N, C-alpha and C positions, 0 to 999 in steps of 0.2 A: 655924822652917821647916826645920831640919836634922834629918831622920830622924823627923819627927812620925809618930804612928801612922797607918797607912793610906797613907803616902806612899812611893812608890818600890817597883816590883816588876819583876823581870827579864822578865816576860811582856808588859809594856806597850810600845806602839809608839814612844813619844816619848822623846827625850833633850833636855832644855832646858839650854842652855849660857849661861855668864855673858856672852858677847859678843852675846847676844840672838838667836842662831840656835837653831833647833829642828830636830833630826834626826828624821825619820820613817822607820821601818823598814818597807819594802814588804811583807815576808813575816810581819810580826808580826800576832797576832790583833787585830782591830779597826782595821786599817789604813784601810779605806775610810771608816768613820765618823769616825775621827780626822782624816783628810784634809779631809773636808767641813766639820768645825767649825773646824779650824785655819785654813783659807783665809778664814774670816770676819774674822780679825784679824791675819793674818801674810801675808807675800809670799814666793812661791816664788823661790828663787835658782838652784838646780840640781837635776837629777833623774837621776842615774845609776841603775844597775840595782837597788841594794839599799837605799840611804838617800837620801831627798829632803831637801834643806836649805831651810828657811824662815827668814825674818828678821822679827822683830817691830820695826816702826818707828813713830815717832809718827803718821805719816799713816795707817798701817794700823789703829792703835788709834783714831784720831779717826773714821775711817769706821765702825768697829765701834760706837763710842759713838753716832754719828748714827743708826745703824740700830737702836739700842735695847739693845745688848749692854753689860752692866755689868762692872766689875772682878771682882766676886764670881764671876760665871759663867765668865769667862775663867780665873781662877786655880783655881777648882774643877776645871775641865776639865784644866788643865795638871798639877795635883797628882794627879788621878786617873789620868791617862794616861801619866805620866812614870815611867820606870824608876829615876830618881834624884830626890832632892829638888830642887825648883825653886830656882835661885839667888836669894838675897834681892834682889839688884839688879834682876833681871828682874821680880820681884813689885812692887818699888817703882816701876819704870818703867811697868808696866801701870796701877797705881793712879794715878800722877801724870798720865799722859797721858789716861786716862779722865776724871780730874777737870778737866783743862785745857779739855776741850770743854764749853762752857757757862759758864766763868768770865767770858768776855767775850760780851756779847750786844748785838745791835742791836734796839732796841725803838722803838715809835712812841707818842708822847704829844702831845696838843694839835696834831696835824698836823706835828710835827717828829720827826726821826729822832735817836735818842740811842745812844751807846755806853755800855753800863751794866756794872757789876760789883758783886757782893756782897762782894768781897774788898777790904778797906780798903787803899788805897795802890796797887793794881794799875794803875788808870787813870793815876795820876801816873807810875808806872814806865814804862808803855809809851809814853806821850807824850814821854818823853825821847828816844825814837828819832826821828831827823830825818825819816825818811820818813813816820812817823805824825803827827808834830807839824805837818808841812807841810800835811797834809790836814785836820786837826782843829783845830789851835791849842790853846789852853789854857782857852778860855771854857767855863764850865759849873760843875757842882757836884761834890762829892766822890764821889758815887755815879754820876754820868753826865756825858757830854760830848756836846754837839750835833754831829751829823755832817751837813754839807751833802748833800742828797739825791744830787747828781751825783757825790759822792765815796764813796757807799755801797760800791761794788764795790772801788775802789782801797784803801779802808781795810781791807777783808777781806784783800786781797792783801798789803798791807804788814804786817799783823799775823801772818798765817800764816808769813811769811818770818822772823819773829823768834820763832816757836815758839808762837804763840797762835791757835788756830782760833777763829773767831767763829761763834756760833750766831745766825743771822739770823732774828729774830722780828718784823721791822718791817712785815711784811705786804705786800700786793700791790694794785695798781690792778685794778679789776674788768675793764676793757677793754670794747670794744663788744660787745653781746650777739650771739650766733649759736648757735642750738640745733642739736644733732646727735643723731640716734637711729639705732640699729642696725636692719637688716632682719632678718626672721625667716628669709628664704631668700636665698641668693646668686644671682647672675646665671644660674648653671647649674642652678638649681632645688634645689640641696642645702641642707639646713637649716644655719643658722649659729648658733653660740653662742660667746660669749667663754669661753675656757677658765678653769678655776679659778685657775691661777697668773697668768694675764694680768689677771684681775679683781683679784686680791690685790695685784699690783704697782701697778695704777692706784690702788687704795684707799690703799696706803701712801704713794704720792706725793702724792695729793690731801689726805689727812688730814682729810676732812670739810670742806674749804674753809678750815680754820684756818691761822694763820700758821706752824704747825709743819710744814705741807706746802707744796707749791707750787714747790719747787726741789730738784733732785737728779737722780741718774743711776740708771736701771734697767739692770741687766746680765742679759741672757738669751742663751742660745746662738743661733747662726745657725740659721734654720729653725724657731725656737720662736715666731715671730709677734710680733716687737717692734713692727711696724707696728700690729697690733691693740691692743697696750698704748697706743700713742700715740692711737689713735682712742678708746679707753676713757677716757683722760684728757681728750681733747677733749669727750667727752660730758659729763663731770663739770664741767668748767670752763665750758662753754656760752658761749664767747666767740670772737671772731675769732682765728684762729691763723695764725702764720707757721711754716712747716716748712722747715728747711735740710737739704740732703742733698748727696751727693757728686758727682752728675753728672746729665745730662739723662735717661738711662735710669731712674735712681732716681726722678727727678721724675715720670716717666710711670707708674712702678709705684705710687708713693704715690697718684697720681690714680686709677689703676685700682682700687686697694684701697678707696679712699673711696667710689667709685661702686658697687663690687660689694657692699660690706658696710653701707653707710649710705644714708639717704634724701636725702643732699645732692644738689642739682641740679647738672648740669655747669656751668651759668652762674655758680655760686657758687665755683668753683675756678679760681684763676689760676696760670699758670706764669710764673715770673720767671727767665729764663735768657738766654743769648746769643741765643736764637732768638725770644723773646717776652718782653714786659714788662707782664704783666697783674697788677694788684693787686685781689684779690677778698677776700671774707670768709675764705676759706681760700686762702692763697698759698704755693706751693711754689717754693723758690729753690735754686740751687746755691751752694756755698761759692765756686766759681770766679768767678761773676759778682759776688758780694759783695766779693771781694778784687781785682777788676779796677781798674787805673788805667793811664793812658797811659804815665806815666813814674814811676820810683821816688820822685821828689820831689813828685809830684802827689797830691792827696787821693783817697780811695776814692770814686768817683762814685756808688756805689749804696748807701752806708751809710744814706742817709735812708729806705731801706725799713723800717728798724727803728722809725721813728717815723711811718710813713705812714698807719697805719690803726687806731690805738688797739688794738693787739693785747692780748688777754687771756692768750695763751700763745705761747711760742716753743719749738719742738721742734728739738733738735739731733740729727739722725740720724748714726750713726757718730761719736759725740762724741769718740772717741779720735783722730780725724783733724782736729779743729777747728783751723783755721789761726790763727796768732798774731794777725793783725789782727782776727779775729772775737772773740777774747778781749777786745781793747781796746774794741770797741763794746759787747760784753756787759757790761763793767764799768759802762757808762752806763745800762743798762736793768734795774737790779736790782729795780725795782718791778713788773716783769712776771714772771709765772710762767715758769719755765724747766725743761724736761724734756730730759735727755740720754739717748739710747738707744745701747747698744753691746753687742757680745758679748765684748769684751775691754777692760777699763778699764786698758789698758797703753799708754803713749805712749813711743815710741822716743826722744823728746826729753826724757823724764822730767819733764814738766810736769803730772803728776797733781795737784799742789797747786793749780795754776791752775784745773783742772776743779772741784776741791773748793770753792775760794773763789767762783768766778764762776757756774758752773752749779749747783753744790750737791753735797753729800756723796752717797755711794752709798746708795741707799734700799733696794735689793733686788738680790740676786745669787743666782740659782737655779743650783746645780751642774748641769753638763751631764749627768752620769751619772744624776742624779735624774730628769730629764725623759726620759732614755733608758729607764730602768726603767719609767716610767709610760707609755711608748709614744708620747710626744709628738714625739720626734725618733728618727731611725733609729739602730740599732746600727751601729757603724763599726769596721772593722779598719784599723789604720794600719801600713803596711809600708814600712820604709826599705830600698831596694834599693841595695847598694853595688857600684858599677861600677868596674873597674880603669882606670887610664890606659893607653892604647895605647902600646906601646914607642916608636913613631915620634914621639909627642908628648912623651915624658918629658924629653928634653934641653931642649926649649924651656920646659917647665914649671919645671924646676929652675933655669934661669937667669933667670927672670922675677921682677918685684917681687911683693910679697904681693897687691896688688890685681889685678895681671894673672894671678897664679896662681888666684885665686878665679874670675875669668871663664873662664879656660881649663878649669878643672875643671867649672864650671857648663855650659859648652858642649861637654863631652866627646863626641866623635862616637860613642863606644861606647854611648851611651845610646839611639841611634836604633834599634838592633836590639831593645833591651829594650822600647821603646815599641811597636814593631810587634807584638812578641809579646803584650804586655798588651792591645793593642787587639783582636787576634784572640781572645785568651782570653775577653774580655768582649764579644764581637761582638753579643750580644743585649741589651746594656745601653746606656744613654745615657751617653756618656763626655765628660769635659772634660780637655783637656791645657792646663796652665797654666804659664806661664814668664815669665822676666824679660827675656830678650834677643830682640829682634825678628828678627834674622837667623836665629837658631836656630829660632824658631817658624815663620818663613817657609819654611825648608828642610823642616821637618817637615810643614807644610801641603801642600807640593808632593809630598812623598814619600807621604803618606797620602791625598792627594786630598780633603782636608777644608777647610772654610772657616776663616779666621783673622780674629779681631776684635782690633784694637789701638786705641790712642788716636786714630789717624788715620781710623778707620772712621767714616763719617758716621752720625749718630744714627739716621736712618731705616733705614739698612742694618743697623745693630746690632739694632734692634728686629725687623726682618724675619727675621734669622738666629736670634735668640732664640726667636721665635714658631715657626719651622720646627723648632727643636730641641724645644720643648715639645710640638709636635704629633707628634713622632716621625719626621718626614720627613728630618731630619738626625740620625744617631745619634752623630756625633762632631763636636766643636767645639773649636778651639784659641783660647785667649784670653790676652792679655798681662795686665799689672797691672790693666787696667780690669775684669778678672773677679774681682778680690779682694772687691769691695764691691757690695752692693745689687743683686744679680742674682737674680731669682726664677725658678729653674729646678727646679720641684718633683720632676721625674722623673729628674734626673741622679743616678746611683748610683755612678759611678766617677770619681775625679779622679786624674790623673797629674801630679805636680809635677815638671817637668823642670829647673827652676832657680828660685831664690828670691832675695830681697833680703837678702843678708848674714845677720844674725841676727835678723830681724824676727819677734818672737813673735806680734804681732797678725796679721801676714800669714799665718802658718802656720794660725792658728785660723780666719781668714776663709776660707781656701781649703778647709779641711775642711768649713767651714760650708756651702759651695756644694752639698754632697751629703747634708745631714742631714735634709731633709724626709722624713717617713715614706713608705715605698713602699706602693703599693696592694696589692702581693703579700707585704708583710712582709719583703722581702729586705734584707740588710744593705748598708751603703755600704762602698766600698773606697777607701782613700786611699793612693796610692803616692807616695813621695818618692824620686826617683832622685838619688843622691849619689855623687860620685867618691871612692873609697876612699883613705884616707891622704893627704888633700889639705886645702887651706884651706876648701873647701866643706864637708867633713865636720866641721871645727871649728865653723863657723857653724851647721850643721844641728843640733848638740846644743843650742845656745842657742835656735834657732827653736822647738824642741819643748817648751820649758819650760812655757808656758802650758797646752798641751794635756795634758801630763803631770800638772800640778796638777789638771786636771779629771778625771783618772782614766783617760786613754787610755794604753795601753801600746804602744809601737812594737815591732813584730817586725823584728829586724835580719836581713836575708838577703843573702848574697852572690849575685851575678848567676847563678851556676851552680845555685843552689838554686831560683831562680825559673824559669829557662829552661835546663835541663840541656845543651842543644845549644851553650851559650855556653862550655863548658869549654875548647874548643879555642882560643878567642880570648883566653884569659887566660894571661899569662906567670907560671908558678909560681915563687915565690922562696923 
């Protein structure tokens, strides 16, 4: 491996290091292609101007293995694209972790579920772990152990925690039949076709109905039509479906998409929310209602929905937000096909291994820039505007705790004039102002004379305002965190982020995603992030941008006087 012919060239973009990090040089030839392939088996950690740092982890390799990538392909790529020889320990880790996926399998025989292995002694070794032993016991043969069906999910959880991902080939219950077919024309008369990448994603998930498909996560950019992928999977499964999503607005949008693009009758779609409790062949529920209980010590009163209707498929929309209690009940329904949909398979609680075990591995991940080049999502310019702290606020900021400093920087009043300038600059575009702090948003709403949607806004009023925005009657809308997810506003082309949630990578990506639907005039999307210079907010902003940087977006960093020259007088030069 050291200095083999053809290995190592100063012009290559990668440097693979013995600590399993990979440095990717932004200005090197082949950067974009290397980034796209590298992201299939490594995780982005940081992305300053010139070198991006990725890390190869067991989970990133197991996801790659589940998606069909083998060790030879990964190592061939690393050797060909690295300017130095690949460290032997990294090569060994890649080979061993690829090999680990599939060493343990769940299979069905004679109506029973078994944990199987072709490696002698491995079953005996893993059942020495108390958590595994408690679920399986020791009854069985040398090559397989019987797993109680109700423990199928928990066994996978316990094994991945000790470093053994399980390939689940035990198959699925058929579920109650319910056929679905797509319309040729949508409600507005426009022709409808499932896009090639949407069809491919559904096919990869379904895998012809075999036990090798049926569970996993599809990762597609916001605006790329993940809902249509869900519908395409529903068409293939042809069974009653439970759809779980983030809020009532998202429930209504799923319902509207189903009615617009398929022949399903309205009477066959049920809403299961705080407002309505309908169970129909297609039932759409919120995570909030599923996790409702009167007191912390009480049971979750709506969990029986999972067993209410012989579901053939459960769809988890925005799966990166899946609440912990829903993981628990999902562990009990492993015989039901499970599809996760997300734009960012990044969880701020770091429970990606729970998604892998209980929903399934990543089956498809199409890079954002690939779909942008193909014209399926809008081109976007990301601009971070750095705003100074006003002199009057500086003493209070310096004497505050770190958490208070973050909030003071986020609510920096100097941002208000910048927002007014950007709103005027883009007066002919439909604009979203998105923020974290309600007082700040309420002040801006009054100052700009625009409506504000928060978690307290009734669902009927939210839908009314969203519709007015879609129709162009409202050119500017302010939204709190409720605007992060599952809002279908296809004509929004400008987003101004006035404050964010600490270092949330998935939030940054979701907010950009609000404006990525292709524009009818081909215009680009504009994403402005207002950040207080030299503050706690700027520290967290760097982390928030990681996921989008991995996807190929470059943030233009501009001082406020570069954005609005009239601001120079309001800045104290130091």
